[in-house]
N, CA, C and O atoms as a DFTB+ gen file, in Angstrom:
620 C
 N C O
     1  1      89.741     148.798     160.877
     2  2      90.208     147.625     159.920
     3  2      89.550     148.361     158.163
     4  3      88.388     148.608     157.840
     5  1      90.349     148.465     157.664
     6  2      90.227     148.727     155.868
     7  2      90.027     147.540     155.276
     8  3      91.028     146.839     155.428
     9  1      88.963     146.863     154.511
    10  2      88.725     146.056     154.013
    11  2      89.091     146.533     152.391
    12  3      88.912     147.700     152.041
    13  1      89.591     145.555     151.513
    14  2      89.586     145.795     150.196
    15  2      88.209     145.307     149.709
    16  3      87.404     144.513     150.197
    17  1      88.204     146.191     148.362
    18  2      86.708     145.759     147.618
    19  2      86.264     144.179     147.829
    20  3      85.256     143.864     148.460
    21  1      87.158     143.237     147.212
    22  2      87.239     142.226     147.375
    23  2      86.795     141.576     148.434
    24  3      85.957     140.675     148.387
    25  1      87.264     141.947     149.309
    26  2      87.094     141.142     150.905
    27  2      85.923     141.901     151.260
    28  3      85.540     141.438     152.335
    29  1      85.218     142.768     150.922
    30  2      83.957     143.408     151.370
    31  2      83.147     142.515     150.446
    32  3      82.032     142.141     150.810
    33  1      83.674     142.134     149.207
    34  2      82.427     141.529     148.207
    35  2      82.025     139.699     148.872
    36  3      80.878     139.267     148.994
    37  1      83.220     138.969     149.183
    38  2      82.842     138.097     150.035
    39  2      82.116     137.990     151.180
    40  3      81.462     136.968     151.390
    41  1      82.136     139.001     152.043
    42  2      81.536     139.329     153.089
    43  2      79.898     139.542     152.749
    44  3      78.978     139.252     153.514
    45  1      79.794     140.031     151.615
    46  2      78.399     140.671     151.189
    47  2      77.803     139.538     150.616
    48  3      76.580     139.396     150.620
    49  1      78.784     138.495     149.989
    50  2      77.968     137.110     149.347
    51  2      77.838     136.426     150.451
    52  3      76.754     135.845     150.521
    53  1      78.704     136.243     151.549
    54  2      78.139     135.098     152.435
    55  2      76.917     135.633     153.372
    56  3      76.273     134.879     154.102
    57  1      76.668     137.113     153.248
    58  2      75.522     138.041     153.985
    59  2      74.153     137.525     153.173
    60  3      73.070     137.089     153.561
    61  1      74.633     137.743     152.079
    62  2      73.184     137.447     151.395
    63  2      72.870     136.205     150.960
    64  3      71.735     135.920     150.576
    65  1      73.742     135.465     150.983
    66  2      73.666     133.475     150.826
    67  2      72.650     132.974     152.288
    68  3      71.723     132.167     152.361
    69  1      73.166     133.666     153.118
    70  2      72.557     133.123     154.550
    71  2      71.092     133.649     154.612
    72  3      70.311     133.069     155.367
    73  1      70.633     134.795     153.809
    74  2      69.346     134.777     154.016
    75  2      68.821     136.189     152.597
    76  3      69.400     137.258     152.406
    77  1      67.829     135.751     151.994
    78  2      67.626     136.859     151.088
    79  2      67.452     138.337     151.704
    80  3      66.752     138.489     152.705
    81  1      68.053     139.342     151.134
    82  2      68.225     140.519     151.744
    83  2      67.928     141.578     150.424
    84  3      68.015     141.346     149.218
    85  1      67.532     142.864     151.162
    86  2      67.042     143.853     150.206
    87  2      68.313     144.793     149.978
    88  3      69.286     144.696     150.726
    89  1      68.282     145.574     149.076
    90  2      69.147     146.387     148.586
    91  2      69.540     147.233     149.806
    92  3      70.729     147.174     150.117
    93  1      68.557     148.185     150.714
    94  2      68.782     148.808     151.450
    95  2      69.434     147.987     152.564
    96  3      70.143     148.756     153.213
    97  1      69.490     146.770     153.046
    98  2      70.101     146.249     154.194
    99  2      71.267     145.990     153.711
   100  3      72.158     146.359     154.476
   101  1      71.726     145.387     152.515
   102  2      73.189     145.638     152.049
   103  2      73.921     146.434     151.712
   104  3      75.114     146.268     151.457
   105  1      73.094     147.758     151.646
   106  2      73.797     148.971     151.963
   107  2      74.320     149.460     153.149
   108  3      75.460     149.910     153.267
   109  1      73.385     149.363     154.141
   110  2      73.424     149.324     155.790
   111  2      74.805     148.328     155.979
   112  3      75.722     148.745     156.687
   113  1      74.882     147.329     155.480
   114  2      76.118     146.271     156.037
   115  2      77.177     147.153     155.190
   116  3      78.189     147.417     155.839
   117  1      77.151     147.600     154.030
   118  2      78.143     147.909     153.619
   119  2      78.767     149.094     154.246
   120  3      79.982     149.112     154.444
   121  1      77.820     150.317     154.647
   122  2      78.599     151.362     155.431
   123  2      78.817     150.774     156.539
   124  3      79.781     151.278     157.115
   125  1      78.272     149.799     157.179
   126  2      79.031     149.286     158.642
   127  2      80.603     148.669     158.336
   128  3      81.471     148.476     159.188
   129  1      80.666     148.513     157.424
   130  2      81.951     147.664     156.762
   131  2      83.111     148.895     156.782
   132  3      84.280     148.811     157.159
   133  1      82.377     150.081     156.241
   134  2      83.159     151.112     155.806
   135  2      83.644     151.298     154.588
   136  3      84.732     151.709     154.184
   137  1      82.578     150.897     154.006
   138  2      82.320     150.959     152.266
   139  2      81.150     151.813     151.909
   140  3      79.953     151.770     152.192
   141  1      81.996     152.704     151.099
   142  2      80.632     154.304     150.787
   143  2      80.908     154.182     149.088
   144  3      81.786     153.589     148.462
   145  1      79.755     155.015     148.646
   146  2      79.938     156.010     147.392
   147  2      80.309     154.679     146.312
   148  3      79.823     153.559     146.470
   149  1      81.149     154.998     145.327
   150  2      81.217     154.355     144.166
   151  2      81.364     152.633     144.324
   152  3      80.793     151.878     143.537
   153  1      82.177     152.166     145.407
   154  2      82.653     151.059     145.732
   155  2      81.556     150.147     146.286
   156  3      81.289     148.952     146.160
   157  1      81.065     151.098     146.897
   158  2      79.426     150.200     147.713
   159  2      78.713     149.800     146.200
   160  3      78.499     148.657     145.795
   161  1      78.414     151.077     145.497
   162  2      77.568     150.838     144.040
   163  2      77.886     149.644     143.241
   164  3      77.211     148.719     142.789
   165  1      79.179     149.975     143.211
   166  2      79.968     148.458     142.319
   167  2      79.814     147.454     143.238
   168  3      79.457     146.524     142.515
   169  1      79.849     147.038     144.339
   170  2      79.622     145.581     145.081
   171  2      78.347     145.036     144.980
   172  3      78.023     143.853     144.864
   173  1      77.481     146.300     145.053
   174  2      75.615     145.963     145.019
   175  2      75.659     145.521     143.436
   176  3      75.217     144.398     143.195
   177  1      76.116     146.245     142.417
   178  2      75.978     145.519     140.505
   179  2      76.331     143.978     140.982
   180  3      75.613     142.998     141.178
   181  1      77.756     144.198     141.082
   182  2      78.155     142.708     141.802
   183  2      77.056     141.590     141.958
   184  3      76.707     140.647     141.247
   185  1      76.629     142.107     143.252
   186  2      75.810     140.904     143.868
   187  2      74.368     140.709     143.225
   188  3      73.641     139.765     143.531
   189  1      74.035     141.660     142.334
   190  2      72.841     141.425     141.689
   191  2      72.818     140.710     140.661
   192  3      71.906     139.917     140.430
   193  1      74.321     140.986     139.527
   194  2      74.727     140.224     138.454
   195  2      74.702     138.593     138.909
   196  3      74.384     137.563     138.314
   197  1      75.166     138.867     140.169
   198  2      75.658     137.029     140.744
   199  2      74.438     136.282     141.081
   200  3      74.360     135.084     141.352
   201  1      73.403     137.243     141.020
   202  2      71.878     136.536     141.486
   203  2      72.092     136.404     143.186
   204  3      71.349     135.628     143.787
   205  1      72.979     137.072     143.835
   206  2      72.802     137.249     145.361
   207  2      72.392     137.999     145.927
   208  3      72.454     137.954     147.155
   209  1      71.738     139.114     145.199
   210  2      70.979     140.034     145.568
   211  2      69.709     140.348     144.748
   212  3      69.966     141.128     143.832
   213  1      68.549     140.011     144.800
   214  2      67.232     139.995     143.797
   215  2      65.815     140.402     144.543
   216  3      64.907     139.757     145.068
   217  1      66.126     141.984     144.292
   218  2      65.012     142.492     145.408
   219  2      63.387     141.509     145.003
   220  3      62.676     141.180     145.952
   221  1      63.003     141.165     143.676
   222  2      61.653     140.347     143.569
   223  2      61.724     139.025     144.677
   224  3      60.751     138.715     145.364
   225  1      62.928     138.366     144.726
   226  2      63.081     137.120     145.618
   227  2      63.005     137.761     146.817
   228  3      61.917     137.534     147.346
   229  1      63.627     138.383     147.388
   230  2      63.453     139.026     148.444
   231  2      61.785     139.484     149.228
   232  3      61.460     139.426     150.414
   233  1      61.189     139.817     148.329
   234  2      59.858     140.489     148.637
   235  2      59.352     139.318     148.469
   236  3      58.963     139.022     149.599
   237  1      59.081     138.362     147.698
   238  2      58.424     137.456     147.953
   239  2      58.776     136.263     149.145
   240  3      57.951     135.438     149.539
   241  1      60.182     136.368     149.618
   242  2      60.389     135.442     150.800
   243  2      60.105     136.019     151.595
   244  3      59.466     135.204     152.261
   245  1      60.071     137.328     152.353
   246  2      59.587     138.332     153.266
   247  2      58.008     137.916     153.578
   248  3      57.598     137.520     154.669
   249  1      57.144     138.109     152.267
   250  2      55.847     138.431     152.262
   251  2      55.347     136.548     153.078
   252  3      54.670     136.441     154.100
   253  1      55.839     135.491     152.370
   254  2      55.570     134.472     153.143
   255  2      56.233     134.383     154.374
   256  3      55.643     134.097     155.416
   257  1      57.091     134.548     154.322
   258  2      57.574     134.506     155.904
   259  2      56.536     135.023     157.121
   260  3      55.882     134.392     157.952
   261  1      56.691     136.561     156.829
   262  2      55.566     137.404     157.749
   263  2      54.226     136.714     157.884
   264  3      53.724     136.520     158.991
   265  1      53.610     136.318     156.674
   266  2      52.388     135.724     156.734
   267  2      52.334     134.465     157.335
   268  3      51.475     134.349     158.209
   269  1      53.177     133.283     157.040
   270  2      53.171     132.148     157.773
   271  2      53.825     131.991     159.049
   272  3      53.531     130.946     159.631
   273  1      54.712     132.828     159.689
   274  2      55.116     132.936     161.086
   275  2      54.662     133.765     161.988
   276  3      54.405     133.534     163.169
   277  1      54.536     135.126     161.161
   278  2      54.002     136.243     162.123
   279  2      52.115     136.260     161.930
   280  3      51.400     136.742     162.808
   281  1      51.646     135.748     160.851
   282  2      50.153     135.868     160.432
   283  2      50.073     137.332     160.372
   284  3      49.220     137.965     160.994
   285  1      50.925     137.844     159.656
   286  2      50.706     139.152     159.287
   287  2      49.702     139.614     158.524
   288  3      49.156     138.541     158.270
   289  1      48.886     140.649     157.825
   290  2      47.954     140.654     156.824
   291  2      48.885     141.433     156.005
   292  3      50.036     141.764     156.288
   293  1      47.919     141.779     154.495
   294  2      48.667     142.391     153.385
   295  2      49.226     143.567     153.476
   296  3      50.309     143.823     152.951
   297  1      48.435     144.524     154.257
   298  2      48.420     146.060     154.523
   299  2      49.669     145.983     155.125
   300  3      50.605     146.528     154.541
   301  1      49.916     145.271     156.440
   302  2      51.298     145.576     157.071
   303  2      52.484     145.173     156.397
   304  3      53.505     145.833     156.591
   305  1      52.513     144.020     155.502
   306  2      53.254     143.327     154.642
   307  2      53.797     144.415     153.638
   308  3      55.003     144.649     153.568
   309  1      52.910     145.042     152.899
   310  2      52.995     146.166     152.310
   311  2      53.964     146.987     152.608
   312  3      55.062     147.096     152.063
   313  1      53.371     147.762     153.799
   314  2      53.886     148.632     154.976
   315  2      55.427     148.995     154.691
   316  3      56.079     149.930     154.227
   317  1      55.711     147.222     155.443
   318  2      57.164     146.830     155.629
   319  2      57.894     146.792     154.696
   320  3      58.993     147.333     154.825
   321  1      57.564     146.171     153.484
   322  2      58.588     146.260     152.042
   323  2      58.639     147.633     151.783
   324  3      59.736     148.077     151.445
   325  1      57.306     148.716     151.903
   326  2      57.665     149.996     150.928
   327  2      58.608     150.647     151.863
   328  3      59.356     151.477     151.348
   329  1      58.742     150.404     153.346
   330  2      59.843     150.936     154.496
   331  2      61.531     150.238     153.797
   332  3      62.624     150.644     154.192
   333  1      61.423     149.626     153.192
   334  2      62.488     148.962     152.513
   335  2      62.967     149.560     151.078
   336  3      63.957     149.128     150.488
   337  1      62.178     150.558     150.613
   338  2      62.151     150.739     149.195
   339  2      62.006     149.441     148.129
   340  3      62.754     149.193     147.183
   341  1      61.002     148.804     148.501
   342  2      60.931     147.761     147.338
   343  2      59.707     148.190     146.104
   344  3      58.541     148.495     146.354
   345  1      60.028     148.151     145.413
   346  2      59.577     148.745     144.460
   347  2      57.555     147.801     143.984
   348  3      57.249     146.620     144.147
   349  1      56.892     148.666     143.561
   350  2      55.575     148.373     143.609
   351  2      55.202     147.044     143.214
   352  3      54.396     146.226     143.657
   353  1      56.437     147.063     141.759
   354  2      55.813     145.624     141.321
   355  2      56.535     144.484     141.944
   356  3      56.077     143.367     141.706
   357  1      57.427     144.562     142.588
   358  2      57.952     143.504     143.714
   359  2      56.905     143.135     144.982
   360  3      56.670     142.145     145.674
   361  1      56.324     144.778     144.855
   362  2      55.551     144.031     146.026
   363  2      54.110     143.025     145.972
   364  3      53.655     142.156     146.715
   365  1      53.570     143.804     144.361
   366  2      52.772     142.889     144.132
   367  2      53.012     141.610     143.914
   368  3      52.014     140.896     144.010
   369  1      54.221     140.970     143.595
   370  2      54.416     139.841     143.234
   371  2      54.659     139.304     144.473
   372  3      54.469     138.095     144.611
   373  1      55.042     139.958     145.401
   374  2      55.205     139.024     147.079
   375  2      53.669     139.050     147.301
   376  3      53.195     137.976     147.673
   377  1      53.051     139.792     147.185
   378  2      51.440     139.362     147.822
   379  2      50.728     138.229     147.116
   380  3      49.861     137.515     147.619
   381  1      51.363     138.133     145.479
   382  2      50.522     137.171     145.000
   383  2      50.979     135.910     145.822
   384  3      50.134     135.029     145.668
   385  1      51.960     135.520     146.599
   386  2      52.469     134.203     147.068
   387  2      51.499     134.011     148.173
   388  3      51.632     132.912     148.710
   389  1      50.640     134.695     148.630
   390  2      49.592     134.580     149.590
   391  2      48.216     134.054     148.858
   392  3      47.524     134.637     148.023
   393  1      48.068     132.868     149.400
   394  2      46.677     132.134     148.799
   395  2      45.504     133.120     149.631
   396  3      45.615     133.583     150.766
   397  1      44.473     133.258     148.771
   398  2      43.366     133.718     149.185
   399  2      42.346     133.003     150.586
   400  3      41.746     133.604     151.477
   401  1      42.446     131.745     150.362
   402  2      41.954     130.760     151.177
   403  2      42.551     131.063     152.292
   404  3      42.065     131.681     153.239
   405  1      43.800     130.552     152.171
   406  2      44.781     130.893     153.336
   407  2      44.824     131.958     154.607
   408  3      44.938     131.925     155.832
   409  1      44.624     133.131     153.307
   410  2      44.498     134.591     154.066
   411  2      43.201     134.498     154.915
   412  3      43.278     134.709     156.125
   413  1      42.061     134.205     154.356
   414  2      41.046     134.331     155.425
   415  2      40.950     133.056     156.449
   416  3      39.945     133.054     157.159
   417  1      41.463     132.451     156.540
   418  2      41.978     131.302     157.572
   419  2      42.766     131.996     158.653
   420  3      42.594     131.848     159.863
   421  1      43.657     132.775     158.062
   422  2      45.012     132.836     158.889
   423  2      44.193     133.898     159.969
   424  3      44.351     133.901     161.189
   425  1      43.279     134.795     159.195
   426  2      42.430     135.970     159.925
   427  2      41.327     135.404     161.201
   428  3      41.210     135.834     162.349
   429  1      40.876     134.717     160.778
   430  2      39.898     133.515     161.526
   431  2      40.895     133.276     162.692
   432  3      40.624     133.864     163.739
   433  1      41.954     132.537     162.669
   434  2      42.718     132.292     163.393
   435  2      43.246     133.156     164.229
   436  3      43.413     132.781     165.389
   437  1      43.634     134.523     163.839
   438  2      44.041     135.421     164.736
   439  2      42.757     135.961     165.787
   440  3      42.928     136.274     166.965
   441  1      41.282     135.988     164.963
   442  2      40.567     136.647     165.670
   443  2      40.151     135.624     166.956
   444  3      39.683     135.944     168.048
   445  1      40.464     134.374     166.473
   446  2      39.475     133.475     167.379
   447  2      40.848     133.447     168.738
   448  3      40.648     133.662     169.934
   449  1      42.071     133.150     168.145
   450  2      43.197     133.164     169.745
   451  2      42.831     134.569     170.414
   452  3      42.548     134.512     171.611
   453  1      42.798     135.914     169.753
   454  2      42.214     136.830     170.743
   455  2      41.184     137.087     171.427
   456  3      41.053     137.972     172.272
   457  1      40.225     136.109     170.980
   458  2      38.839     136.122     171.407
   459  2      38.896     135.205     172.808
   460  3      38.224     135.311     173.834
   461  1      39.930     134.292     172.464
   462  2      40.293     133.560     173.964
   463  2      40.642     134.612     174.748
   464  3      39.944     135.087     175.644
   465  1      41.941     135.051     174.344
   466  2      42.592     135.694     175.662
   467  2      41.894     137.146     176.279
   468  3      42.392     137.839     177.166
   469  1      40.645     137.398     175.580
   470  2      40.027     138.248     176.128
   471  2      39.007     137.713     177.164
   472  3      38.543     138.415     178.063
   473  1      38.693     136.401     176.963
   474  2      37.723     136.161     178.325
   475  2      36.350     136.626     178.157
   476  3      35.831     136.601     177.041
   477  1      35.615     137.122     179.369
   478  2      34.367     137.659     179.363
   479  2      34.539     139.143     179.321
   480  3      34.922     139.918     180.197
   481  1      34.110     139.377     177.909
   482  2      33.893     140.799     177.846
   483  2      32.993     140.885     177.160
   484  3      32.827     140.008     176.313
   485  1      32.078     141.972     177.268
   486  2      30.743     142.794     176.802
   487  2      31.091     142.600     175.098
   488  3      32.206     142.615     174.577
   489  1      29.526     142.383     174.312
   490  2      30.322     142.451     172.856
   491  2      30.849     143.409     172.262
   492  3      31.568     143.365     171.263
   493  1      30.367     144.680     173.108
   494  2      30.837     146.084     172.576
   495  2      32.525     146.305     172.479
   496  3      33.067     146.787     171.484
   497  1      33.207     145.890     173.625
   498  2      34.329     146.218     173.974
   499  2      35.262     144.758     172.683
   500  3      36.147     144.907     171.840
   501  1      34.547     143.597     173.104
   502  2      35.120     142.509     172.335
   503  2      35.385     142.807     170.837
   504  3      36.355     142.525     170.134
   505  1      34.184     143.487     170.548
   506  2      34.255     143.975     168.830
   507  2      35.510     144.685     168.629
   508  3      36.464     144.175     168.041
   509  1      35.513     146.121     169.222
   510  2      36.684     147.061     169.667
   511  2      37.885     146.396     169.375
   512  3      38.641     146.670     168.442
   513  1      38.049     145.395     170.323
   514  2      39.398     144.693     170.555
   515  2      39.665     143.780     169.584
   516  3      40.873     143.572     169.474
   517  1      38.918     143.108     168.777
   518  2      39.236     142.107     167.920
   519  2      39.454     142.899     166.736
   520  3      40.408     142.598     166.019
   521  1      38.586     144.028     166.375
   522  2      38.776     144.478     164.934
   523  2      40.122     145.444     165.344
   524  3      40.832     145.414     164.339
   525  1      40.706     146.190     166.261
   526  2      42.306     146.757     166.448
   527  2      43.090     146.107     166.268
   528  3      44.025     146.440     165.539
   529  1      43.020     144.878     166.880
   530  2      44.268     143.787     166.756
   531  2      44.561     143.244     165.213
   532  3      45.653     143.176     164.649
   533  1      43.205     142.867     164.687
   534  2      43.351     142.535     163.450
   535  2      44.124     143.616     162.250
   536  3      44.874     143.315     161.321
   537  1      43.623     144.931     162.675
   538  2      44.337     146.060     161.769
   539  2      45.372     146.318     162.144
   540  3      46.064     147.055     161.443
   541  1      45.906     145.795     163.442
   542  2      47.441     146.225     163.974
   543  2      47.978     144.956     163.252
   544  3      49.088     145.185     162.771
   545  1      47.511     143.613     163.013
   546  2      48.287     142.861     161.979
   547  2      48.327     142.912     160.868
   548  3      48.837     141.985     160.239
   549  1      47.814     143.991     160.249
   550  2      47.572     144.406     158.658
   551  2      46.441     144.167     157.892
   552  3      46.449     144.628     156.750
   553  1      45.506     143.569     158.256
   554  2      44.404     142.930     157.752
   555  2      43.305     143.891     157.137
   556  3      43.414     145.000     157.659
   557  1      42.222     143.839     156.149
   558  2      41.978     144.799     155.934
   559  2      40.454     144.709     156.420
   560  3      39.845     143.640     156.446
   561  1      39.971     145.773     156.751
   562  2      39.026     146.373     157.666
   563  2      37.399     145.623     156.825
   564  3      36.362     145.186     157.325
   565  1      37.852     145.768     155.407
   566  2      36.742     144.978     154.720
   567  2      36.437     143.629     155.126
   568  3      35.262     143.333     155.339
   569  1      37.551     142.593     155.286
   570  2      37.483     141.295     156.050
   571  2      37.516     141.434     157.005
   572  3      36.491     140.777     157.186
   573  1      37.760     141.704     157.894
   574  2      37.574     142.009     159.547
   575  2      36.285     142.370     159.774
   576  3      35.916     141.484     160.545
   577  1      35.351     143.100     159.604
   578  2      34.181     142.784     160.150
   579  2      33.321     142.250     160.034
   580  3      32.376     142.285     160.822
   581  1      33.381     141.586     159.008
   582  2      32.211     140.057     158.837
   583  2      32.437     139.184     159.829
   584  3      31.649     138.774     160.681
   585  1      33.654     138.909     159.648
   586  2      34.391     137.745     160.226
   587  2      34.239     137.953     161.954
   588  3      33.809     137.038     162.656
   589  1      34.608     139.134     162.453
   590  2      34.338     139.981     163.896
   591  2      32.692     139.579     164.257
   592  3      32.306     138.902     165.210
   593  1      31.974     140.132     163.331
   594  2      30.361     140.085     163.786
   595  2      29.926     138.523     163.743
   596  3      29.072     138.004     164.462
   597  1      30.680     137.908     162.771
   598  2      30.360     136.263     162.717
   599  2      30.730     135.613     164.008
   600  3      29.949     134.801     164.504
   601  1      32.063     135.959     164.698
   602  2      32.602     135.385     165.586
   603  2      31.874     135.566     167.049
   604  3      31.875     134.799     168.012
   605  1      31.355     136.638     166.907
   606  2      30.595     137.338     167.999
   607  2      28.996     137.035     168.057
   608  3      28.228     137.363     168.962
   609  1      28.733     136.426     167.033
   610  2      27.382     136.199     167.097
   611  2      26.200     137.146     166.930
   612  3      25.114     137.120     167.510
   613  1      26.840     138.321     165.641
   614  2      26.339     139.792     165.402
   615  2      25.382     139.437     164.013
   616  3      24.629     140.265     163.502
   617  1      25.546     138.223     163.582
   618  2      24.988     138.184     162.196
   619  2      23.830     137.342     162.053
   620  3      23.281     137.228     160.957
């Protein structure tokens, strides 16, 4: 099935209207539709002009969503945005969407939930497991350590 440029543009407009997308996702979708090269670049440019495709809006939405729904930390969100070739400016803008108090509260909840799942565990093992879990979620070690110590009664 071969699409005209206009048909491909309409499909991509619907694709971008459904959910914020980044440039790499749009390019992947165009390639799946068999659109390459100059046509793909022209369609992407048209999507940007019509504000269907906006990197900063995508980054902000992505950061809010992953923080609220999956309780990801800033390190993980940054890494995932970098994988999608999002500019450093947009990544900084995205991270500014996360309130510092909410961020610490989220980390506390992540640690408390993990601690409950550990059951009866010695302090050293609990410390290692809680720290490793929070690091995997993408939180900063400088924030994790004092909270884990507080949670385990080591302060």
